[in-house]
C-alpha positions in Angstrom: 0.0 0.0 0.0 1.1 3.6 -0.6 2.6 5.5 2.3 0.5 8.0 4.2 2.1 11.4 3.5 -0.1 13.7 5.6 1.7 15.4 8.5 1.4 18.2 11.1 4.5 20.4 11.5 5.0 22.7 14.5 8.0 25.2 14.4 9.3 27.8 16.7 12.1 30.0 15.6 13.9 33.2 16.4 16.3 35.3 14.3 18.3 38.4 15.2 20.4 40.8 13.3 22.9 43.4 14.4 24.6 46.1 12.3 28.3 46.6 13.2 29.8 49.2 10.9 29.3 48.0 7.3 28.6 44.5 8.5 25.2 42.9 9.2 25.6 40.0 11.6 22.8 37.5 12.0 22.0 34.4 14.0 19.0 32.1 14.4 17.6 29.2 16.3 14.8 26.9 15.2 13.1 23.8 16.7 10.6 21.8 14.8 8.4 18.7 15.3 6.7 16.8 12.5 4.0 14.2 13.3 3.3 12.2 10.2 0.5 9.7 9.7 3.2 7.2 8.7 5.4 7.1 11.9 8.5 6.3 9.9 8.6 10.0 8.8 8.0 11.7 12.2 11.0 13.7 13.4 12.3 16.3 15.9 14.7 18.9 14.6 17.0 21.6 16.0 18.8 24.2 13.9 21.3 27.0 14.5 22.5 29.5 11.9 25.0 32.3 11.7 25.5 34.9 8.9 27.6 37.9 8.0 26.7 40.4 5.2 28.3 43.5 3.9 28.4 45.7 0.8 31.2 44.8 -1.7 32.3 46.5 -5.0 30.0 47.7 -7.8 26.9 47.8 -5.6 27.1 44.1 -4.9 26.4 42.7 -1.4 27.9 39.5 -0.1 26.6 37.1 2.6 28.4 34.2 4.1 26.3 31.8 6.1 26.6 28.6 8.1 23.7 26.4 9.3 23.8 23.3 11.6 20.7 21.0 11.7 20.2 18.0 13.9 17.3 15.7 13.1 16.1 12.7 15.1 13.5 10.4 13.5 11.0 8.8 15.9 10.3 5.3 14.7 12.7 2.6 13.7 12.6 2.3 9.9 11.3 -0.9 8.4 14.6 -1.7 6.7 17.1 -0.8 9.5 17.7 -1.7 13.1 18.6 1.8 14.5 16.6 5.0 14.8 17.8 7.4 12.2 19.8 10.5 13.4 21.1 13.0 10.9 23.3 16.1 11.4 23.7 18.5 8.5 26.1 21.3 7.9 25.5 23.9 5.2 28.0 26.6 4.1 26.7 29.2 1.8 27.8 32.3 -0.1 25.4 34.7 -1.7 26.2 37.7 -4.0 23.4 40.1 -4.7 22.7 43.3 -6.6 19.8 45.6 -6.9 19.4 46.0 -10.7 16.6 48.6 -10.7 14.7 50.8 -8.3 11.7 53.1 -9.1 12.4 56.7 -8.5 8.8 57.5 -7.7 8.1 54.4 -5.6 11.4 53.4 -3.8 9.9 50.1 -2.5 9.5 48.9 -6.1 12.7 47.2 -7.2 14.4 44.4 -9.1 17.2 42.4 -7.6 19.4 39.4 -8.7 21.1 36.9 -6.4 23.7 34.3 -7.1 23.9 31.7 -4.3 26.4 28.9 -3.8 25.8 26.3 -1.1 27.6 23.1 0.0 25.7 20.7 2.2 27.2 17.8 4.2 24.7 15.3 5.6 26.0 12.8 8.2 23.7 10.0 9.4 24.0 6.9 11.5 22.5 5.1 8.5 24.9 5.1 5.6 22.1 5.3 3.1 21.3 8.9 4.2 24.9 10.3 4.1 25.6 12.6 1.2 27.4 15.8 0.0 25.5 18.2 -2.2 26.6 21.3 -4.1 24.0 23.8 -5.1 24.1 26.9 -7.4 21.1 29.2 -7.7 20.4 32.3 -9.7 17.3 34.1 -8.6 15.5 37.3 -9.5 13.2 39.2 -7.2 10.7 41.9 -8.1 9.3 43.9 -5.2 6.2 46.0 -5.7 
């Protein structure tokens, strides 16, 4: 039979930013609980993040970030003998630039971001260990 994929997720998080000279320093904490109909997919998760941003050359801003996430799955999987526990590290670099801003409505603008991320996922079950590289180019229009 097909797995039951419905779930209820509860999250609590807090982020803080502080400007120090030309730098914007940030940090965050997050806790999360997911109760899935299929118990194999229920988990508890904690996460901590740090970031530092500053303007660079040619109106480009740069952000360097690090995130640590610890996930504990509740039920023993059907194929393994141990409860699954993952810890994940993400290191990211984002370069962003505002391309256009309206002179009459300053809140209206167009921005471009180039994001590089590297993710290391460690698990007590070898099947879930991986490394992942990610490159994203995004555009944002605010109106």
